[in-house]
C-alpha positions in Angstrom: 148.5 106.5 95.6 147.7 109.0 92.7 149.6 112.2 93.1 147.8 115.6 93.2 149.6 116.7 90.1 147.9 114.0 88.1 144.5 115.4 89.0 142.8 118.6 87.9 140.1 120.6 89.6 138.6 121.8 86.3 136.0 119.0 85.9 134.8 118.9 89.5 132.1 121.6 89.2 130.7 120.3 85.9 130.7 116.7 87.1 129.1 117.5 90.4 126.3 119.7 89.0 125.7 117.3 86.1 125.3 114.4 88.5 123.2 116.4 91.0 120.9 117.5 88.1 120.5 114.0 86.8 119.8 112.6 90.3 117.1 115.3 90.9 115.5 114.7 87.5 115.4 110.9 88.0 114.0 111.3 91.6 111.3 113.7 90.5 110.3 111.6 87.4 110.2 108.4 89.4 108.3 110.1 92.2 105.7 111.2 89.7 105.3 107.7 88.4 105.2 106.3 91.8 102.6 108.8 93.0 100.4 108.1 89.9 100.6 104.4 90.5 99.7 104.9 94.2 97.0 107.5 93.7 95.3 106.0 90.7 94.8 102.2 90.7 93.6 101.0 87.3 89.9 100.2 86.8 89.9 96.5 86.2 86.8 94.3 86.5 86.9 91.6 89.2 86.9 88.0 88.2 85.4 84.9 89.6 82.3 84.5 91.8 82.0 88.2 92.8 82.1 89.2 89.2 79.4 86.7 88.4 77.3 88.2 91.2 77.6 91.7 89.8 76.7 90.5 86.3 73.7 88.7 87.6 72.5 91.9 89.2 73.1 93.9 86.0 71.3 91.2 83.9 68.2 90.3 86.0 68.4 91.7 89.5 65.1 92.6 91.1 65.7 92.9 94.8 66.3 95.9 97.1 68.2 96.5 100.3 67.2 98.5 103.4 69.7 101.2 104.5 67.5 102.8 107.2 70.0 102.1 110.0 72.9 103.6 108.1 70.7 106.6 107.1 69.9 107.2 110.8 73.5 107.1 111.8 74.5 109.5 109.1 71.7 112.0 109.9 72.9 112.2 113.5 76.7 112.0 113.1 77.4 114.1 109.9 77.1 117.9 109.6 78.3 119.6 106.5 80.7 116.8 105.7 82.3 116.6 109.1 81.9 113.4 111.1 81.2 113.0 114.9 83.2 109.9 115.4 82.6 109.9 119.1 78.9 109.6 118.5 79.4 106.8 116.0 81.6 105.0 118.5 78.7 105.2 121.0 76.4 103.7 118.4 79.0 101.1 117.3 76.6 98.2 117.8 74.2 99.8 115.3 77.0 100.3 112.8 78.2 96.7 113.2 74.7 95.4 112.9 74.3 97.3 109.6 77.6 96.0 108.3 76.6 92.4 109.3 73.6 92.7 107.0 75.9 94.1 104.3 78.1 91.1 104.8 75.2 88.7 104.2 73.6 90.5 101.3 72.9 88.6 98.1 74.5 90.9 95.5 73.3 89.0 92.5 69.6 89.4 93.5 69.7 93.2 93.7 68.6 95.6 91.0 71.6 97.4 89.4 70.9 100.7 91.1 70.4 98.9 94.4 73.7 97.2 94.1 75.4 100.4 93.2 73.9 102.1 96.3 74.9 99.2 98.5 78.5 99.4 97.4 78.6 103.2 98.0 77.2 102.8 101.5 79.3 99.8 102.3 82.5 101.6 101.3 81.7 104.6 103.4 80.5 102.6 106.4 83.6 100.4 106.3 85.8 103.5 106.0 84.2 104.9 109.2 84.7 101.5 111.0 88.4 101.6 110.0 88.7 105.1 111.7 86.8 103.9 114.8 89.2 100.9 115.1 92.2 103.4 115.0 90.9 106.3 117.0 94.2 108.1 117.5 95.0 108.7 113.9 94.9 112.2 112.5 94.7 110.9 109.0 93.4 107.7 107.4 96.8 107.3 105.7 98.3 106.4 109.1 96.4 103.1 108.9 98.7 100.7 107.1 96.9 98.8 104.3 93.6 100.5 104.9 92.7 100.4 101.2 94.8 97.6 99.9 95.2 94.9 102.6 92.3 95.1 105.1 89.6 92.6 104.1 85.9 93.3 104.7 82.9 91.0 104.2 80.5 92.4 101.6 77.8 90.2 100.1 79.6 87.0 101.1 82.9 88.1 99.6 86.1 89.3 101.3 87.0 92.6 99.6 89.3 95.5 100.2 88.2 99.1 99.8 90.2 99.3 96.7 88.5 96.3 95.2 85.1 97.7 95.9 86.0 100.9 94.1 88.4 99.9 91.4 87.3 96.3 90.6 83.5 96.6 91.1 82.2 100.1 91.0 84.4 101.8 88.3 84.7 99.0 85.7 81.1 97.6 86.0 79.2 100.9 86.3 81.5 103.3 84.4 80.0 106.4 86.1 82.5 109.2 86.9 80.1 110.5 89.6 81.3 107.5 91.7 84.2 109.6 92.9 81.9 112.1 94.5 79.9 109.4 96.3 82.8 107.6 98.0 84.4 109.2 101.1 87.9 108.6 102.3 87.5 110.2 105.7 89.6 113.2 104.7 89.0 116.9 104.3 89.7 117.0 100.5 87.5 114.0 99.8 84.0 114.4 98.5 82.1 115.1 101.7 80.1 112.3 103.4 76.4 113.0 103.0 74.1 113.1 106.0 72.0 110.4 104.5 72.3 106.9 102.8 72.3 106.3 99.1 69.2 104.4 97.9 68.5 102.6 94.7 65.3 104.4 93.9 66.8 107.9 94.2 70.4 107.2 93.3 70.7 109.1 90.0 69.3 112.3 91.7 71.6 111.8 94.7 74.7 111.4 92.5 73.8 114.5 90.4 73.5 116.4 93.7 76.8 115.2 95.1 78.7 116.0 91.9 77.2 119.5 91.6 77.9 120.2 95.3 81.5 119.1 95.0 82.3 120.9 91.8 80.6 124.1 92.9 82.8 124.2 96.0 85.6 126.9 95.5 87.9 124.7 97.6 87.7 122.0 94.9 87.3 124.1 91.7 88.9 127.5 91.3 89.6 129.6 88.2 92.7 131.7 88.6 94.2 133.9 85.8 93.4 131.4 83.0 94.3 128.3 85.1 91.6 126.0 86.3 92.6 124.6 89.7 90.7 121.4 90.4 90.7 118.5 92.8 93.4 115.8 92.5 90.5 113.5 91.6 90.9 114.8 88.0 94.7 114.0 88.1 94.3 110.5 89.5 91.1 109.5 87.6 91.1 111.9 84.6 90.1 109.2 82.0 87.0 108.4 84.0 85.5 111.8 83.0 86.2 111.7 79.3 86.5 108.0 78.3 84.0 106.6 75.7 81.5 104.4 77.4 81.4 106.3 80.7 78.3 108.3 81.5 78.0 111.1 82.0 81.1 112.2 80.2 82.5 115.2 78.3 85.2 115.8 75.7 87.6 117.3 78.2 87.9 117.6 82.0 87.1 121.4 82.0 83.9 120.7 80.0 82.9 118.0 82.4 83.4 120.4 85.3 81.5 123.1 83.5 78.4 120.9 83.4 78.3 120.9 87.2 80.1 123.9 88.7 78.6 127.3 89.4 77.2 129.2 86.4 79.8 131.9 86.6 82.8 129.5 86.5 81.1 127.4 83.8 80.7 130.4 81.6 84.4 131.4 82.1 85.5 127.8 81.3 83.5 127.7 78.0 84.6 131.2 77.0 88.3 130.3 77.6 88.2 127.1 75.5 91.6 125.7 74.5 93.3 128.7 76.2 92.5 127.3 79.6 95.2 125.4 81.4 94.6 122.8 84.1 96.3 122.4 87.4 95.6 120.4 90.5 95.0 121.5 94.1 97.0 120.0 97.0 95.1 117.2 98.7 94.4 117.6 102.4 94.4 114.1 104.0 93.5 115.4 107.5 90.7 113.5 109.2 87.2 114.8 108.5 86.4 114.8 112.2 84.0 117.3 113.8 86.1 117.1 117.0 89.7 115.9 117.6 90.2 112.1 117.9 89.7 110.7 121.5 92.3 108.1 122.5 89.8 106.7 125.0 87.5 105.5 122.1 89.9 102.6 121.3 88.3 99.3 120.9 89.5 96.0 119.3 88.6 95.4 115.6 85.6 93.0 115.3 86.0 89.7 113.7 84.5 90.9 110.5 87.5 93.2 109.8 91.0 91.7 109.5 93.5 94.5 110.1 96.2 92.9 108.0 97.8 96.1 107.0 98.6 97.5 110.5 102.0 95.9 110.7 104.0 98.7 112.3 101.6 100.1 114.9 98.8 98.6 116.9 95.6 100.8 117.5 97.0 101.9 120.9 100.4 103.1 119.6 101.3 106.6 118.3 102.6 105.2 114.9 105.6 107.6 114.7 107.4 105.5 112.1 104.2 105.2 110.0 103.5 108.9 110.2 107.0 109.8 109.1 106.8 107.4 106.2 103.4 108.5 105.2 104.4 112.2 105.5 107.3 111.7 103.1 105.3 109.6 100.6 102.4 112.1 100.7 104.8 114.8 99.3 104.8 113.0 96.0 107.8 113.7 93.8 109.1 116.1 96.4 109.1 113.3 98.9 111.3 111.3 96.6 113.8 114.1 96.4 113.7 114.6 100.2 114.2 110.9 100.8 117.2 110.9 98.5 118.7 114.1 100.0 118.6 112.6 103.5 120.2 109.4 102.1 123.0 111.4 100.6 123.6 113.4 103.7 123.8 110.3 105.8 126.4 108.8 103.4 128.5 111.9 103.4 128.5 112.2 107.2 129.4 108.6 107.9 126.0 107.6 109.2 124.8 104.1 108.2 122.0 104.5 105.6 120.8 100.9 105.5 117.6 101.7 107.5 116.8 104.2 104.8 117.2 101.5 102.2 114.9 99.2 104.0 112.5 102.1 104.6 112.4 102.8 100.9 111.2 99.3 100.2 108.4 99.7 102.7 107.4 103.1 101.5 107.8 102.8 97.7 107.9 99.1 96.9 110.6 97.0 95.3 111.0 98.7 91.9 110.7 102.4 92.9 112.5 101.8 96.2 115.5 100.1 94.5 115.8 102.9 91.9 115.5 105.6 94.6 118.1 104.1 96.9 120.5 103.1 94.1 120.5 106.6 92.7 120.8 108.1 96.2 123.6 105.9 97.4 125.6 106.5 94.2 125.0 110.3 94.6 126.3 110.1 98.2 129.4 108.1 97.1 130.0 110.6 94.3 129.8 113.6 96.8 132.2 112.0 99.2 134.6 111.1 96.4 134.7 114.7 95.1 135.1 116.1 98.6 138.1 113.8 99.3 139.7 114.5 95.9 139.3 118.3 95.8 138.5 119.7 99.2 139.8 117.5 102.1 142.5 115.5 100.4 145.1 116.1 103.2 142.7 115.2 106.0 141.4 112.0 104.3 145.0 111.0 103.7 145.6 111.2 107.4 142.6 109.0 108.1 143.9 106.2 106.0 147.6 106.7 106.7 149.1 103.5 108.0 146.3 101.3 106.8 147.8 98.2 105.2 144.4 97.4 103.7 144.1 100.8 101.9 147.7 100.6 100.7 147.0 97.2 99.2 143.9 98.5 97.5 145.7 101.6 96.3 148.3 99.4 94.6 145.6 97.1 93.1 143.6 100.1 91.8 146.8 101.3 90.0 146.8 97.9 88.1 143.2 97.0 87.7 141.3 100.3 88.1 137.5 100.1 88.3 137.5 96.3 88.8 139.0 96.8 92.3 136.3 99.4 93.1 133.6 96.8 92.1 135.2 94.1 94.2 135.5 96.2 97.4 131.9 97.4 97.0 130.8 93.8 96.8 132.9 92.7 99.7 133.9 95.7 101.8 137.3 95.3 103.5 136.9 98.6 105.4 133.7 100.7 106.1 131.6 101.6 103.1 131.4 105.3 103.9 135.1 105.5 104.4 135.6 103.8 101.0 133.8 106.7 99.3 136.4 109.2 100.7 139.4 106.8 100.3 138.9 106.3 96.6 139.2 110.0 96.1 142.9 109.6 97.0 143.6 107.0 94.3 144.2 107.4 90.6 140.8 106.0 89.6 138.8 108.3 87.4 135.5 109.8 88.6 133.3 108.1 86.0 134.8 104.6 86.2 134.6 104.9 90.0 130.9 105.9 89.8 129.9 103.2 87.3 131.7 100.4 89.2 130.2 101.6 92.5 126.7 101.6 91.1 126.9 98.2 89.5 128.6 96.6 92.5 126.2 98.1 95.1 123.1 97.2 93.3 122.7 93.6 94.6 123.0 94.7 98.2 120.6 97.6 97.6 118.1 95.2 96.1 118.4 92.8 99.1 117.7 95.5 101.7 114.9 97.0 99.7 113.4 93.6 99.3 113.4 93.2 103.1 111.4 96.4 103.4 109.0 95.6 100.6 108.3 92.2 102.0 107.6 93.5 105.5 103.9 93.9 104.8 103.7 90.3 103.8 105.1 89.2 107.2 102.3 91.1 108.9 99.7 89.6 106.7 100.9 86.1 107.3 100.7 86.7 111.1 97.0 87.5 110.7 96.2 84.6 108.4 94.9 87.0 105.7 97.4 86.4 103.0 97.7 85.1 99.4 100.2 82.3 100.1 100.9 81.8 96.4 101.9 85.4 95.8 103.8 85.6 99.2 105.6 82.3 98.3 106.9 83.8 95.1 108.0 87.0 96.8 110.0 85.1 99.5 111.4 82.7 96.9 112.7 85.8 95.1 114.1 87.2 98.3 115.9 83.9 99.0 117.4 83.9 95.5 118.5 87.5 95.9 120.2 86.7 99.2 122.0 83.7 97.7 123.2 85.6 94.7 124.4 88.5 97.0 126.3 86.1 99.2 127.8 84.3 96.2 129.0 87.6 94.7 130.5 88.7 98.1 132.4 85.4 98.4 133.8 85.6 94.9 134.7 89.3 95.3 136.5 88.6 98.6 138.6 85.9 97.0 139.4 87.9 93.9 140.2 91.0 96.0 142.6 89.0 98.2 144.4 87.7 95.1 144.6 91.2 93.5 145.9 92.9 96.7 148.5 90.2 97.2 150.2 90.7 93.8 153.5 92.6 94.1 153.7 96.0 92.4 155.0 96.1 88.8 158.6 97.1 88.3 160.3 98.3 85.2 162.5 95.6 83.6 166.1 96.5 83.2 
């Protein structure tokens, strides 16, 4: 065991603060990237038959579509953007009847403006149906997969809400006013109008919706030279300035100036380049006129495959989903919070593997792996420094008499970081205890840290993979799944599992051999 005289307390503060700062910077940066990826899916045109139908409409469509039923529902249920979901539930048969007609529409036969109006109305009506199928939610974000997994029949095609918006409306029509026509059932969304969009009045309707939204001081506010605007302009900023999109402006402030109140528009133009841009917090609370009623519950109709609701059925409270959504809704701060909790669990001897699986479910494979890898190493570093400089005597009592630790201590003296890597790959005593025990050995801080990170990475990847693949299990149970993509994902999981087991086996064998070697003695 390394003696205290061989160690110095001088580097501890600089090492700790350096690592903490690096960990926070990585977490915040990665959180920003993850949030952008989540909040702003790319505008990419759909391919295949649905794309051909849209092009047929744009080229020679002549037909129209009757939205009278949807218009009547909106006129009764919507007041100043707030929705009476209880009333819509009572008129559910009318809503389902309208959506059945949407499902059977011939998209290619419609005039371009008629198709555009149909997609707006379909998106908004399907969003409302999603809320009615999950009546206990306080936010649409509590419905797993509501935008990315749940399939809806529109014009004979199975589409998600994201596909309607990002693969049809945005790329084919290139109109930034789209963002003020679609409603996501939340208070910060563009308000749901009390009428249906129609092809013959669509341009006037879109101009009105855009003006109303950008004139609302809750969405656009000029404060001391800073223009505070909706997160729409953060997520979809290029849509308002890109060449080919109409209407457009050279900058986001100038686009806003074209639609906001005259007073704000004048200040924006007068400020010019001196104006800075910032984004308002987004309120995802449900846009309900009255609180949700649990008694409104009703099974999802056959036309909607609720593939994304893997963790909670419509009748459950969804505590796990709410907690996960709350953390992820915090954006970069959520990354930092997630990592901080992970570090605390590690330091206080609480197994953190559920957090690793949860990171995969919440952030996906890449971001989840980086987050948990950085956090687990941060926890290991904190425990190591505590044992080395603060609680050395107490930790020594914990491991006193342990033949396993004595063997490892001898092996570390000969092989250094290699032994750390081997024990991380095949733990011979509890992982969290290792973090403290290594603080008693002669291993240096940075070799310990590097070896821990590299050796823990395969196991981290495995647990994150389990969490990230959980949604695919739910989709498979409903039959709504892309089997080719899912097959590749599970093949990758199997390969990761086999590699991890192989590494553990090799590490166990090498560690046994290293620990069994007698200590070196000076030759006479």
